[in-house]
Structure formats: C-alpha cells, structure tokens
C-alpha positions as CSV (number, residue, x, y, z in Angstrom):
1,X,21.8,-47.7,20.4
2,X,21.5,-44.2,19.2
3,X,19.4,-41.5,19.7
4,X,18.1,-38.6,17.0
5,X,16.3,-35.6,17.8
6,X,14.6,-33.9,15.0
7,X,12.6,-29.9,15.2
8,X,11.6,-27.8,12.7
9,X,11.9,-24.8,16.1
10,X,12.4,-25.0,19.3
11,X,12.2,-22.0,21.6
12,X,12.7,-21.4,24.9
13,X,11.5,-18.9,27.3
14,X,13.4,-16.8,30.2
15,X,12.1,-18.7,32.3
16,X,13.7,-22.4,31.7
17,X,10.1,-24.0,29.8
18,X,10.1,-25.0,26.1
19,X,7.2,-23.4,24.6
20,X,5.7,-25.3,21.9
21,X,4.8,-23.1,18.7
22,X,2.0,-20.7,18.7
23,X,-1.6,-22.6,19.2
24,X,0.2,-25.5,20.9
25,X,-1.0,-26.8,23.8
26,X,1.4,-26.3,27.0
27,X,-0.7,-28.0,30.1
28,X,-4.3,-28.9,31.1
29,X,-5.7,-29.4,34.3
30,X,-9.0,-30.3,35.9
31,X,-11.3,-30.5,38.1
32,X,-14.3,-33.6,37.2
33,X,-16.9,-33.8,40.1
34,X,-18.8,-37.2,40.7
35,X,-20.2,-36.2,44.1
36,X,-23.9,-34.3,44.5
37,X,-25.1,-30.9,45.7
38,X,-27.7,-28.4,45.7
39,X,-26.7,-24.8,45.1
40,X,-29.1,-21.8,46.5
41,X,-29.0,-19.3,44.0
42,X,-30.7,-15.6,44.7
43,X,-32.9,-13.7,42.4
44,X,-30.3,-11.7,39.0
45,X,-26.8,-12.6,41.6
46,X,-24.2,-14.0,40.1
47,X,-22.8,-17.1,41.6
48,X,-19.6,-19.2,41.5
49,X,-20.6,-23.6,41.9
50,X,-17.6,-23.7,44.4
51,X,-17.3,-27.6,43.5
52,X,-16.2,-26.6,39.7
53,X,-13.0,-25.2,40.1
54,X,-10.0,-25.7,38.8
55,X,-6.4,-23.7,39.4
56,X,-3.8,-23.5,36.8
57,X,-0.2,-21.5,36.9
58,X,0.5,-20.6,33.1
59,X,3.9,-21.1,31.8
60,X,3.8,-17.6,30.0
61,X,2.5,-13.9,30.1
62,X,1.3,-14.9,26.2
63,X,-0.1,-18.1,26.9
64,X,-4.2,-17.8,25.7
65,X,-6.3,-20.3,28.8
66,X,-9.4,-22.4,27.2
67,X,-11.8,-23.1,29.5
68,X,-14.8,-25.8,29.1
69,X,-17.5,-26.2,30.9
70,X,-19.9,-29.3,31.5
71,X,-22.3,-28.7,34.1
72,X,-25.1,-31.5,34.4
73,X,-28.0,-31.0,37.3
74,X,-31.5,-29.9,37.7
75,X,-33.5,-26.7,38.6
76,X,-35.9,-26.7,41.2
77,X,-39.0,-25.5,39.1
78,X,-39.6,-25.3,35.9
79,X,-40.0,-21.3,35.2
80,X,-36.2,-21.6,36.2
81,X,-35.0,-23.3,32.4
82,X,-36.3,-19.9,31.2
83,X,-34.2,-18.0,32.6
84,X,-30.6,-18.8,33.5
85,X,-27.1,-17.9,32.0
86,X,-23.8,-20.0,32.7
87,X,-20.2,-18.3,32.8
88,X,-17.1,-18.9,34.3
89,X,-15.1,-16.1,37.0
90,X,-11.3,-16.0,36.7
91,X,-11.0,-15.1,40.6
92,X,-14.1,-13.3,41.4
93,X,-13.5,-11.5,37.8
94,X,-16.5,-12.8,35.5
95,X,-16.0,-13.7,32.4
96,X,-18.9,-13.6,30.2
97,X,-20.7,-11.2,27.7
98,X,-20.1,-7.4,28.9
99,X,-23.1,-5.8,30.4
100,X,-26.0,-4.9,28.3
101,X,-28.2,-3.2,30.6
102,X,-30.1,-4.8,32.7
103,X,-30.1,-7.8,31.0
104,X,-28.6,-11.4,32.5
105,X,-25.3,-11.6,30.7
106,X,-22.6,-15.0,30.4
107,X,-20.8,-17.3,27.5
108,X,-23.9,-19.2,27.5
109,X,-27.9,-19.9,27.9
110,X,-28.9,-23.2,29.7
111,X,-30.9,-26.2,27.7
112,X,-33.9,-25.3,27.0
113,X,-37.0,-27.0,29.1
114,X,-36.8,-30.8,29.6
115,X,-39.7,-32.2,31.1
116,X,-43.1,-30.8,32.0
117,X,-44.4,-29.9,35.5
118,X,-45.7,-33.3,36.2
119,X,-42.1,-34.4,35.8
120,X,-40.3,-31.8,37.6
121,X,-38.0,-33.6,39.8
122,X,-37.1,-36.5,37.8
123,X,-35.8,-35.4,34.4
124,X,-32.1,-33.0,34.8
125,X,-31.1,-30.2,32.5
126,X,-27.0,-30.1,31.7
127,X,-24.8,-27.0,29.9
128,X,-21.5,-27.6,27.5
129,X,-19.8,-23.9,27.1
130,X,-15.9,-22.8,26.3
131,X,-14.6,-20.0,26.7
132,X,-11.3,-18.0,26.1
133,X,-9.0,-15.9,28.4
134,X,-6.4,-14.0,27.7
135,X,-5.0,-14.1,31.8
136,X,-1.5,-12.1,31.4
137,X,0.2,-13.9,34.0
138,X,2.9,-16.4,35.2
139,X,0.8,-16.7,38.6
140,X,-1.9,-19.3,39.3
141,X,-5.0,-18.6,38.6
142,X,-8.2,-19.8,40.0
143,X,-11.5,-20.5,37.4
144,X,-14.9,-21.3,38.6
145,X,-18.3,-22.3,37.0
146,X,-20.4,-19.3,37.6
147,X,-24.6,-18.7,36.5
148,X,-27.5,-16.4,37.4
149,X,-30.9,-16.7,37.5
150,X,-33.0,-14.7,37.0
151,X,-35.7,-15.0,39.7
152,X,-33.3,-16.9,42.4
153,X,-34.4,-20.9,42.0
154,X,-32.2,-23.9,43.2
155,X,-29.6,-26.0,41.3
156,X,-29.3,-29.1,42.1
157,X,-25.6,-30.4,40.2
158,X,-25.1,-34.1,39.1
159,X,-28.7,-34.7,40.2
160,X,-32.5,-34.9,40.0
161,X,-34.6,-32.7,42.9
162,X,-36.4,-35.7,44.2
163,X,-33.0,-38.0,43.8
164,X,-35.3,-41.0,44.8
165,X,-32.9,-44.3,44.8
166,X,-34.2,-45.9,41.2
167,X,-34.1,-45.8,37.9
168,X,-36.3,-42.7,37.0
169,X,-33.7,-40.3,39.2
170,X,-30.5,-39.6,36.9
171,X,-27.1,-38.5,38.5
172,X,-24.5,-37.6,36.4
173,X,-20.9,-36.1,36.8
174,X,-19.4,-32.9,36.1
175,X,-16.4,-30.7,34.8
176,X,-14.6,-28.0,34.4
177,X,-11.3,-27.7,32.7
178,X,-8.3,-25.3,31.2
179,X,-6.1,-25.9,28.8
180,X,-3.1,-23.5,28.6
181,X,-2.1,-22.7,24.5
182,X,0.8,-21.1,23.7
183,X,0.2,-17.5,22.2
C-alpha cells in the first residue's frame, strides 16, 4: 500500500507545531453549562458568570482568538432587560467597546423585552455574541462571560425566575467557546 501526502505549503514553528495558513483553525475549546444558577449583579458593576469560563493555551503569539457565547436565562425584573450589556474577560481584563463617558460598555446589548410584567417569572431572555482577541501569548488564558446591569438585578442562568416544574417554565443551556485562528 502506498501513502501519498500532498501539501501546497507546510510551515513549522520553533515549538514544533505545524500551523495552518493564516485564517486556518488551530484548536477550539469550550464549556457548555447545563446546570442552573442565580447570579447577583450589583448596580453598574462588571460581573463574571463563573459557570461560563474556558481555558486555552495558544500555540502561537500571532494567533487570533475568536470568543463566542450563547447565554440563556432570565432577569428577575422587567426593568433589567432595558439596561444590560454583555462582554468577555481575558483573565481580569474586560474585552469590550472602549470606555465612553459614563455609559455601560460591552460587546452586545441584551435582548429586548420578551415578556410583560404579569409574565415576568416565566419567559427567558438570551444573548449570542462574539469577539476577536489578539492576546500575543503562548501562556494559558482564561476567558469568561461578563455582564453589566445598570440598576443591579439578578440573572437566572439557564432557567426562569420561578423555575416551577411545568411546561411554562423553560430551561436551556449556555456555552462559551474559544477558537484559535492562525494569524
């Protein structure tokens, strides 16, 4: 039996890994959270969702890290849906829009109102967003989902506020993933 290996280009790095051409995927890591939790958020304070954390050790300092998240849950009050912004952390560094006066900044504003006040404990919201990071390191990095809410309300991750055991009180899953892309 004869084996044939064909390649237009193969580039070896000094650490022994063969990298794909620029834009190629090197590796992907993820955390998918299927449990439930309640996250207490103080007014105007950046808060990490510790259940949505993932580690990656980049192969190259020129890599780009694409961070993706899908977060399901429900705010404990209707007013919270108007004033929340989602972002990521790299370690303790907030990855988001740059500071802009006294505005809350992030990557993605939360979904619009999905319920009315008499249905405020059984109609979840969600947010899906991405960000490209250039950390320039080959050391392990921890990425986390973060949120800021202007008035300080609680977020119920993967569940509704009431979480009653019947079909009107949904549960979901959430995830964070990181993909290393050759730079």
